N, C-alpha and C positions, 0 to 999 in steps of 0.2 A: 790374267789381269784382274781377277776377282778376289776379294777378301775371303778367308775361310769363315764359314758361318758360325761354328762353335767357338766360344771363347777359350776352350781348352785344346791342348795339343793332341789328346787322344779321347776316344769314346768312353773309356773306363772312368777317367776323371770327370767327364761330363755326367755320367750316370751317378757317381758318388755325390756330385754337387746337387743334382736333382733330388736324390734320396735324402740327403742331409737337410735340404730346404723343406722337404715335406715333413720331416720330423720336427723342425723348428716351428712350422706354421701354426700348429694349435696354440702354442704359447703366444705367438705374435697376435693371433686372432683374439685371444682372450684379453690381452693388454689393450688392443685397439678398442674392443667393446667396453672394457672397463673405463677407459678415458671418455668414450662416447656417452656413458651414463653419468659422468661427472662434469662435463663441459657442454654448455648449451649455446645454441645460436640465439640471435636477437629475437627471432620469431618464436622460438620455444619459450624464451624467458617472458615474453609479453602476452602470449596467447595460450600457453599450455602449462600453467602452474601445477596442475595435477600430475602431468606426465613427469615433471621434474622431481616431484616428491616420490613418485613410484620408482623412478630410475635410481634415485639416491638410496632409498630404503631397501629395495629388492635387487635392482640390477647390479649395483656396486658389489654387495656381498656375494651374489651369485657368480659373477665373472672373476672375482678375486679367488673364490674357491676353485673354479675351473682352472684358473691359471696355476694355482698351487698343485693341482692334480696333474697338470700337463708338464710341470717342470722337469721331472726325470727324463721324459721323452725329448723335451726341448734341449736339455743339457747334453744328452747323448748326440743329438743332431749337431749341436754347436761345436762339439769336439772335432767333428769331421768338417763342418762347414767353414770354420774360421781359417784353418791352414790352407784350404783349397782356394780361398780368395787371393792368396798370394801367388798362386800358380796360373791364374787366368789372365787373358788379355782384358784390358779395361773397356771392352764393349763387345756386344754380340751383333751379328749381321744376319738379316733375313733377306735372302735373294730368291724371289719368286719369278725371275725372268725365265722365259721359255728357252733361251739359249745362254750359253756361258762364254760367248765370244762377243767382242765389241762390234756393233753394227757398222757397216761401211756406208753410212748415210752421208751424202755429199751436200754441203751447205754453202750458200753464198748470199750476198746482199745483207739484209737485216734480219736478225733473229730476236724474237721477243720471249721474255721469261717472266714468271710470277713467283715470288718467294713470300711465304707466310711465316710470321713468327708470333708465338703466343705462350704466355705463362698460364698454365692450366690449374695450378694449385691442386694437383692430384696426389696429395699426401694421404697417408692412412687416415681413415675417417675421424678418429679421435683427435689427431693433430690438425686436420683441416678445420675443425670447429674453432680453433683459436683464431682463424681468419674469417669466422662467421660463415663457414661453408660446411655442409655435411653430405652424407650419402655419396661417398666417393665413387662407389661402383655404379650407381645410377647416373651420376654426372659423367663418368667416363664413357658409359654407353651412349648417352645423349650427345656428348661432344664428338664421339667417333662418328655417329650418324651425320652430324652437321659438317664435320670436316670432309666426309665423303662427298659432299656436294661440290667440293673443290677439286675432285679427282675424276670428273667425267672426261672422257677422251675428247681431244680437240678435233674439230672437223676441218682439216686442212690437208695439203698434199705431201706433208713430210712424213718421215718414218714414225712408227708408233713410239719408238724410244725417245724421240725428240718432238713431242706434240706441239710445243710452242714455237717452233721455227716459223719465222715470219712468212705470211702469204698475204692475200688480200684481206684477211681477217685481222691483221696485226694492228695494234694501236698506233695512232699517228705519232711520229717522233716529236718530242717537245723537250728541248734541253732546258734544265732548270738554271736560270741565271743565279750566280752566287751573289747575293745582295749584302752589302755592308750596312752598318748602322746609318750612314748618311745617304744611302741610295734607295730610293723608293721606286725605281723604274720597273721592278718586278711585280708591284702591286697589281692584283687582278689576274695574274698569270699562274697562280698557285695550282698545281695539279693535285690538290688534296681533296679527299672525299670521305665523308662518314657514310659507310655502307651497312645496310641491314644484314646482308648475307656475305659469306665468303666468296671470293672470286672463283669462277670455274676454271678448269684447266691449269691449276697451279702446277708448277714444276717441282718446287721444293717446299716442305713443311718442316720448320724448326721449332721444337717445343721445349719448354722448361718446366720444371717441377712435376715431371712424370715419375714420381718416386714409388708409387704403389705398383707392385708386380702384376696384379690382376688388371689394373687400369691399363698398363702397358700392353698386355695381351689383347685387351679389347680394341685398342688402337691399331695394333698390328693386324688383327683379323679383318678389320674394316678397311684399312688403307692398303693392305697388301695386294689386293687385286689390281689396283691401278698405280700404286707406287711400288714397283718391283724391288726397290733397294731401300732397306730400312736399317738404321743403326739404333740400337736400344740397349738398355741396361748399361749405360755409359758411366764409367767410373768404377771404383771398387768399394766394397763394404768390409767391415771387420777390423781387426787390430792393425795399427800402423804406428811405427815409432813408439811414442809414449801415449798415444791416444787411441781412440776407437771411432771408426766411421759407422754410424748406424744406418746410413743411407748412401746410395751412390750419388751421382751428380744431378740426376733428374732430367738430363738432356735426352732428346729423342729427335732423330732426323729421318725424314722420308723423302726419297728422290725418285723421279721418273727416269733419271739418267744414270747410267752405270757408275758405280763408285770405284775409282781406280786405286785410291789410297786413303787411309784414315789414321789419325793418331790423336791420343788424348793426353793432355798435359794437366797435372794437378797443381792447384794453387797451394803454396807451402805456408801461407800466413793466415789461414782461417782462424777465427776467434769466436768465443761464445757459442751460440747455437749454430753458427755456420761451420764450426769445427766438427759438427756431428755428421756432416755430409762431405763427400769428396768432390767439391766444386772444382771446376777447371775450364779448360778450353778444348773444344773438339774441332780439329782441323780436317777437312775433307777435300779431296780432289775428285772432280767428276768429269766424265767424258761427255762431250757435247756432239761431236761429229768430225768431219774431215772437209778440207777444202778440195777443189778440183785437182789440185796438185798433190793430193794425199797427205797434206800437212794436218796434223792432229789438232783439234780445237778442244780446250779444256777450260774448266772453271774451278775456282776455289771458294768454299763456304766455311766460315768460321763461326761457331756457335758457342755462347758462354752464358754464365749466370754469375754476376759479381757478388761480392760480399754485401750482406743485406743491412747491417746495423747502420742507421742514418748518421751516427756520430763518427764512425770509423772511416774518415775521409782518407787518411794516409794508407790504410790497407787497400782500399779500392784503387788509389793512384798507383800503388806498387803492382797490383794485379793488371792494371792497364798497361804498365810498362812491360810486364811479362808477356802480355798478349802480343805486343809489337815484336818482341824478341822471338817468341815461339812461332809466329807466322813466318818470319824470315827463315827460321830453322827448318820448318816443315817444307816450305816451298823450295829451299835449297836442297833438301834431302830427296824430295819426290818430283821436282821439276826436271824435265828432260829437254835437251837441246832440240830446237825445231818446233816445240809446242807453241801454239797460239793461245794466249790466255784471254778468254772472252770476258771474264769478270772475276773480281776478288771482293767478296762481301763479308761483313761482320754483323752478326745479329744476336739478339738475346735481351735478357733483363739485366740492365746495367746498374739498377738500384740507385741511380741519381738522375736528376733532371736538369734542364737548362734554364730554369727560372728561379730556383732557390738560392738565396744568398749563401746558405751553408754549404753549397756545392760548387762554389766558384773555383776551387782547385781542380776538381774533375772536369769542369767545363773548359778549362784552359789547358788541359793535358795535351801532350804531343800526339796522342792518338788521333785527335781531330785535325792534325796537320797531315797525317797519313791517310786517314779515312774521312770521307765527306758525309755529313749528316744532311739529307735533303730537307729536313724539317726545321733547320735553324739558320738564322741569318748570321749570328755571331755568338760568342759566349754570353749567356744571360738573356738572349733574345731569340725566341722561336719565330718562325714565319707565320704570317696570318693564314689561318686555315688549319694549322696543326692544333691538336687537342691533347690533353693529358690522357694517360693510359692507365692510371692507378685510381680505382674508385675508393671512396671512403668505406671502410670495412663495415661500419655500423649502418650503412644506408643501402646495402645490397638488395634488400627486399622491398624497398619503397616503390610505390607505383611508378614513379618517374623513371626508374632504371630497371624494372624487373622484367621487361619484354624488349626484344630487339627494336621495335618501332619506337617505344617510349624512350629508350636509351639514346636512340639517334636524335630524337627531338631535344633531349636534354643536352647532348653534346653540341648540337647546332646553335644553342643559345648560350652566350657567355654568362648571362645572369644565372641560368640554371646550372651551368657547369660549376659555378662557385659553390653550389649547395651540395653537389654529389661527387665531384672529382677531388681527389686529395689535394690540399692547398700547398703552396710553397713553404719551405722551411727557412727560418723558424715560423711556426704557425702564427697567423695573425698578420704577416707581411703580405704584400700584394705581388711579391717577386720583382725582378728588375726589368721585366719586359713592358712594352707599350700596351699590350693586350693580355688578358688573363687566359693562360693556357691550362694551368694546373700541372700536376706532376707527370711528365712524360718520361717514363723510365724504361720503356720498351723500344728498342732501336733496331733499325736496319741501316747500316752504313755501307758505303762502297768506296773503293780506292781508284784514284785516277793516276795513271803513270804512263810514261812513254813506252813501257814494255807491255802495256795492255791495249786491247782493242778499244775503240771509241764506244763509250756507254752513255746512254741518255735515259733519264727517268721519265716515264710517261705518266704514271699515276702513283700516288701514295694513299692508301686507304686505312681508315680506322674502322674496325669491324665490330658491330654490336650484336652479332648472332649468338654470342655466349652469355647474354644477359642472364643473371641469376645463376650461372654455372661457374664463374670465375670472378676474382676481384680485379683482374686485368682485362684491358681491351686489346684484342689481337690487332696486329698491323700487317699490311702487305705492301710490297713494292713491285710495280710493273715496270720493267726496264727493257730497253732494246740495245742490242750490240751490232755495230756495223762490221760485217765480215768482208774480206777482200773477195773480188770476183764478180762485181757487177750486180745486176738485179737479183732479187730473191727468187727462191724456187716457187 
């Protein structure tokens, strides 16, 4: 029932891939440092003019020379590395579970889950600087430590493999009423919270823009002890068709629950800088437990990162249509008769918001007929309490947003949000909503269907713990699923 861990079908190919990557790495390292000497963050530009001159006059020539010296070795490695990418599966799997069989944990009543989604901007350091971020390796180490705070074991009576199964510690059930434009009955009942820290006992962590291999290793080392099931290195690199993917998709998924099946689908319509990475949709089927009647309980998690260019509305809409098609294909292929589906969630950086006039096509897409957004009332109107998740890139180091506590205070104030959260598009407009949210482009959606068990959202959090470490604000959704069989364990 477990996925193979290596992306290659044999150990020989895996060894050749590791060897070729090692040969290419010196050239990659030199190019990364060359860019780092030529592109500066806002702090470096304003406070360290001497450092800029030093890097431009000495650093750039030095790393350019080292790059030229490393080229023969890098070219040799590339000759092996490029064709090997066509032979690998589009993800790697880390399984640190003590057993390789599905646990026979019997569940009943209400089970609670926590899912975290975050865009970490863990690009190579030279490229991250274009987003006003630097020191990718230090940031990845710090982010890993902070995410580990969400992986402490839950103190309840369920099996270790399903630590968020509901007991007396479960969050109270609170169904979110779906409010329309003319219905204000839900005011005051919003389960939204701006939190300084990540929630503990998270079940799933879905990350975007984990492009750097060393950053991925740092995350796996830290999270692996309490998230036994990790999918990483998702997507392919290298030549494809008439183009070349310099990076994989950047998606990364960690789960406490066993992964039964996974599949990655590539978007065929990337353009511009997005065509340099193999963006797509990662579909995962996870095992939750069993009912008293030995009926298997499963869940589906779909993670993606849509096209980034703000003006390419049609490309994003086409990708959203593909998501709906691929989710059906995946669940048809890997769904089994008799499975109880506890949840079907879609998360990630969708690169559009629910307040910008320029994004009205995405806001009205059929995707929101299939999946429900707990943060929005209707197209163009977010619920009160929801906040934007994309920070202004030039303000990342301002005092108001450079610590978790300060960022929380800023997000809690609508007047301050307007200064530091990215504004609606076109810039200068106030958006179409009654209150100012800012650009909320990081989503966690869930599907309601007669074929699914009853799901209720208990809490939706906007997390400020990565202040100064990313230009996105992570989000988490706490939700409960009602299982057949009476009271919970």
